[in-house]
PALO-96614 format. One record per residue (C-alpha): chain; residue in one letter; residue number from 1; x, y, z. Coordinates in steps of 0.25 Angstrom, whole numbers. Layout:
<sites>
SITE / chain / resn / resi / xx / yy / zz
SITE / A / A / NUM / X / Y / Z
...
</sites>
This chain:
<sites>
SITE / chain / resn / resi / xx / yy / zz
SITE / A / M / 1 / 254 / 374 / 80
SITE / A / T / 2 / 241 / 380 / 90
SITE / A / K / 3 / 230 / 390 / 80
SITE / A / P / 4 / 225 / 397 / 93
SITE / A / T / 5 / 210 / 402 / 95
SITE / A / G / 6 / 207 / 407 / 108
SITE / A / D / 7 / 205 / 399 / 121
SITE / A / A / 8 / 191 / 394 / 118
SITE / A / R / 9 / 190 / 379 / 125
SITE / A / K / 10 / 176 / 370 / 123
SITE / A / E / 11 / 171 / 360 / 132
SITE / A / R / 12 / 173 / 346 / 129
SITE / A / G / 13 / 164 / 334 / 133
SITE / A / P / 14 / 152 / 332 / 127
SITE / A / A / 15 / 141 / 327 / 138
SITE / A / A / 16 / 137 / 313 / 138
SITE / A / V / 17 / 127 / 307 / 130
SITE / A / E / 18 / 117 / 297 / 134
SITE / A / M / 19 / 115 / 286 / 122
SITE / A / R / 20 / 102 / 277 / 124
SITE / A / P / 21 / 102 / 266 / 111
SITE / A / Q / 22 / 87 / 271 / 109
SITE / A / S / 23 / 90 / 273 / 93
SITE / A / W / 24 / 99 / 275 / 83
SITE / A / V / 25 / 95 / 289 / 82
SITE / A / T / 26 / 96 / 290 / 96
SITE / A / A / 27 / 110 / 285 / 94
SITE / A / K / 28 / 112 / 295 / 84
SITE / A / K / 29 / 110 / 306 / 90
SITE / A / V / 30 / 118 / 305 / 101
SITE / A / T / 31 / 130 / 300 / 94
SITE / A / A / 32 / 132 / 310 / 86
SITE / A / P / 33 / 135 / 322 / 97
SITE / A / S / 34 / 145 / 313 / 102
SITE / A / A / 35 / 151 / 311 / 86
SITE / A / S / 36 / 150 / 326 / 87
SITE / A / S / 37 / 157 / 326 / 100
SITE / A / L / 38 / 168 / 316 / 97
SITE / A / A / 39 / 171 / 325 / 80
SITE / A / R / 40 / 171 / 339 / 92
SITE / A / R / 41 / 183 / 329 / 99
SITE / A / W / 42 / 191 / 323 / 88
SITE / A / K / 43 / 190 / 340 / 82
SITE / A / E / 44 / 197 / 345 / 97
SITE / A / H / 45 / 207 / 334 / 97
SITE / A / Y / 46 / 211 / 338 / 82
SITE / A / D / 47 / 210 / 354 / 85
SITE / A / N / 48 / 221 / 350 / 94
SITE / A / L / 49 / 228 / 341 / 85
SITE / A / P / 50 / 243 / 347 / 82
SITE / A / L / 51 / 240 / 344 / 68
SITE / A / P / 52 / 239 / 357 / 55
SITE / A / L / 53 / 232 / 352 / 42
SITE / A / P / 54 / 244 / 356 / 35
SITE / A / I / 55 / 253 / 346 / 40
SITE / A / V / 56 / 242 / 335 / 40
SITE / A / A / 57 / 243 / 341 / 22
SITE / A / A / 58 / 258 / 339 / 24
SITE / A / M / 59 / 257 / 325 / 26
SITE / A / A / 60 / 246 / 321 / 16
SITE / A / M / 61 / 254 / 329 / 7
SITE / A / D / 62 / 267 / 319 / 13
SITE / A / L / 63 / 260 / 308 / 8
SITE / A / L / 64 / 251 / 309 / -4
SITE / A / L / 65 / 265 / 314 / -10
SITE / A / D / 66 / 272 / 302 / -8
SITE / A / R / 67 / 262 / 293 / -11
SITE / A / L / 68 / 262 / 301 / -26
SITE / A / R / 69 / 280 / 304 / -29
SITE / A / P / 70 / 287 / 296 / -17
SITE / A / A / 71 / 298 / 308 / -14
SITE / A / P / 72 / 307 / 298 / -5
SITE / A / L / 73 / 318 / 303 / 5
SITE / A / P / 74 / 331 / 300 / 3
SITE / A / G / 75 / 337 / 294 / 13
SITE / A / S / 76 / 335 / 278 / 19
SITE / A / R / 77 / 319 / 276 / 24
SITE / A / S / 78 / 326 / 270 / 39
SITE / A / L / 79 / 330 / 289 / 40
SITE / A / H / 80 / 318 / 292 / 34
SITE / A / R / 81 / 311 / 283 / 44
SITE / A / M / 82 / 320 / 288 / 56
SITE / A / A / 83 / 318 / 301 / 51
SITE / A / G / 84 / 303 / 302 / 48
SITE / A / G / 85 / 300 / 296 / 63
SITE / A / G / 86 / 310 / 305 / 70
SITE / A / L / 87 / 304 / 318 / 64
SITE / A / V / 88 / 289 / 312 / 67
SITE / A / L / 89 / 292 / 308 / 79
SITE / A / T / 90 / 300 / 323 / 86
SITE / A / G / 91 / 287 / 330 / 78
SITE / A / V / 92 / 275 / 322 / 86
SITE / A / C / 93 / 281 / 325 / 95
SITE / A / L / 94 / 285 / 337 / 96
SITE / A / N / 95 / 265 / 338 / 93
SITE / A / F / 96 / 264 / 331 / 104
SITE / A / W / 97 / 274 / 341 / 113
SITE / A / A / 98 / 267 / 354 / 109
SITE / A / L / 99 / 255 / 348 / 111
SITE / A / A / 100 / 257 / 341 / 123
SITE / A / E / 101 / 263 / 356 / 128
SITE / A / R / 102 / 252 / 365 / 123
SITE / A / R / 103 / 243 / 355 / 130
SITE / A / R / 104 / 249 / 358 / 144
SITE / A / R / 105 / 248 / 370 / 143
SITE / A / S / 106 / 233 / 371 / 141
SITE / A / E / 107 / 224 / 372 / 151
SITE / A / G / 108 / 210 / 365 / 148
SITE / A / P / 109 / 207 / 358 / 134
SITE / A / F / 110 / 218 / 359 / 127
SITE / A / A / 111 / 216 / 366 / 114
SITE / A / L / 112 / 229 / 366 / 104
SITE / A / E / 113 / 223 / 379 / 95
SITE / A / R / 114 / 218 / 387 / 108
SITE / A / P / 115 / 235 / 389 / 118
SITE / A / E / 116 / 230 / 394 / 129
SITE / A / E / 117 / 243 / 398 / 130
SITE / A / L / 118 / 257 / 399 / 123
SITE / A / V / 119 / 265 / 387 / 123
SITE / A / I / 120 / 282 / 389 / 121
SITE / A / T / 121 / 285 / 375 / 130
SITE / A / G / 122 / 288 / 363 / 126
SITE / A / P / 123 / 290 / 362 / 109
SITE / A / Y / 124 / 285 / 375 / 109
SITE / A / A / 125 / 298 / 381 / 116
SITE / A / I / 126 / 304 / 374 / 102
SITE / A / T / 127 / 296 / 378 / 93
SITE / A / R / 128 / 283 / 388 / 92
SITE / A / H / 129 / 274 / 377 / 83
SITE / A / P / 130 / 281 / 364 / 88
SITE / A / M / 131 / 266 / 356 / 82
SITE / A / Y / 132 / 271 / 362 / 67
SITE / A / V / 133 / 283 / 358 / 70
SITE / A / G / 134 / 281 / 345 / 74
SITE / A / W / 135 / 272 / 341 / 63
SITE / A / W / 136 / 280 / 346 / 54
SITE / A / L / 137 / 292 / 335 / 61
SITE / A / I / 138 / 280 / 325 / 59
SITE / A / Q / 139 / 277 / 326 / 44
SITE / A / L / 140 / 293 / 329 / 39
SITE / A / G / 141 / 295 / 314 / 46
SITE / A / A / 142 / 283 / 310 / 42
SITE / A / G / 143 / 287 / 312 / 28
SITE / A / T / 144 / 301 / 307 / 30
SITE / A / L / 145 / 298 / 293 / 37
SITE / A / A / 146 / 288 / 293 / 24
SITE / A / G / 147 / 301 / 296 / 16
SITE / A / S / 148 / 296 / 305 / 8
SITE / A / S / 149 / 301 / 319 / 6
SITE / A / W / 150 / 287 / 325 / 1
SITE / A / V / 151 / 289 / 332 / 16
SITE / A / L / 152 / 299 / 337 / 12
SITE / A / V / 153 / 291 / 347 / 3
SITE / A / T / 154 / 276 / 347 / 11
SITE / A / L / 155 / 285 / 349 / 23
SITE / A / P / 156 / 289 / 362 / 19
SITE / A / A / 157 / 276 / 368 / 11
SITE / A / E / 158 / 268 / 365 / 24
SITE / A / L / 159 / 278 / 372 / 33
SITE / A / L / 160 / 275 / 385 / 23
SITE / A / V / 161 / 262 / 380 / 25
SITE / A / E / 162 / 260 / 380 / 39
SITE / A / H / 163 / 269 / 391 / 44
SITE / A / R / 164 / 257 / 400 / 39
SITE / A / F / 165 / 250 / 394 / 49
SITE / A / V / 166 / 260 / 394 / 62
SITE / A / L / 167 / 262 / 411 / 58
SITE / A / G / 168 / 246 / 411 / 59
SITE / A / E / 169 / 248 / 403 / 75
SITE / A / E / 170 / 258 / 412 / 79
SITE / A / A / 171 / 251 / 423 / 77
SITE / A / V / 172 / 242 / 419 / 83
SITE / A / L / 173 / 249 / 416 / 94
SITE / A / A / 174 / 256 / 430 / 93
SITE / A / E / 175 / 242 / 433 / 95
SITE / A / L / 176 / 237 / 424 / 107
SITE / A / F / 177 / 251 / 425 / 114
SITE / A / G / 178 / 258 / 439 / 111
SITE / A / R / 179 / 270 / 443 / 115
SITE / A / S / 180 / 270 / 429 / 122
SITE / A / Y / 181 / 269 / 423 / 109
SITE / A / L / 182 / 279 / 432 / 104
SITE / A / D / 183 / 291 / 430 / 113
SITE / A / Y / 184 / 291 / 415 / 110
SITE / A / A / 185 / 290 / 416 / 95
SITE / A / E / 186 / 303 / 425 / 98
SITE / A / R / 187 / 308 / 412 / 107
SITE / A / V / 188 / 304 / 399 / 101
SITE / A / P / 189 / 305 / 396 / 85
SITE / A / R / 190 / 292 / 394 / 75
SITE / A / Y / 191 / 297 / 384 / 71
SITE / A / F / 192 / 310 / 378 / 69
SITE / A / G / 193 / 323 / 383 / 79
SITE / A / F / 194 / 328 / 388 / 90
SITE / A / P / 195 / 321 / 392 / 104
SITE / A / L / 196 / 325 / 405 / 106
SITE / A / R / 197 / 331 / 409 / 121
SITE / A / S / 198 / 321 / 421 / 125
SITE / A / H / 199 / 326 / 435 / 125
SITE / A / A / 200 / 320 / 437 / 140
</sites>
């Protein structure tokens, strides 16, 4: 799950400010920069989270539809919990694995949207978009845990929407990494499937 925009790096760490409790006005002036710094740091961390907005919207829609018009999945609740828990755990592990592999391959401050090199190891040797796949598994697992069949409707619709984003990201990666990415795309499936052996 990448959206490369170039190799731009920002320096972190605002200068420390000594705060003297002289008046309410002074305190307000000193704490304002720290609040903006906190917001900026929060945004930096959020930008490095592999959490696409369509997935958030789809999971919220699952909950809403289940409340408005329940549509239970067939089978026992114990089966739902076991299968749903396994899917969620698999998705979470896949996301963490992919994120760790990206961090391991980055020099300096990590920026998810600005890859420094083409990562083809770890989960990226199995699927070209492990973070998308991880979140789809989490969504499917959450719906299964809730025992709601609405996830079987919202998930395919979400996949169609996100597929367009994926194609755009792949075009950017092909432009950034050229033949290396094209060769990688020939060997490793976009989402699911069996990786192909290199023709070399």
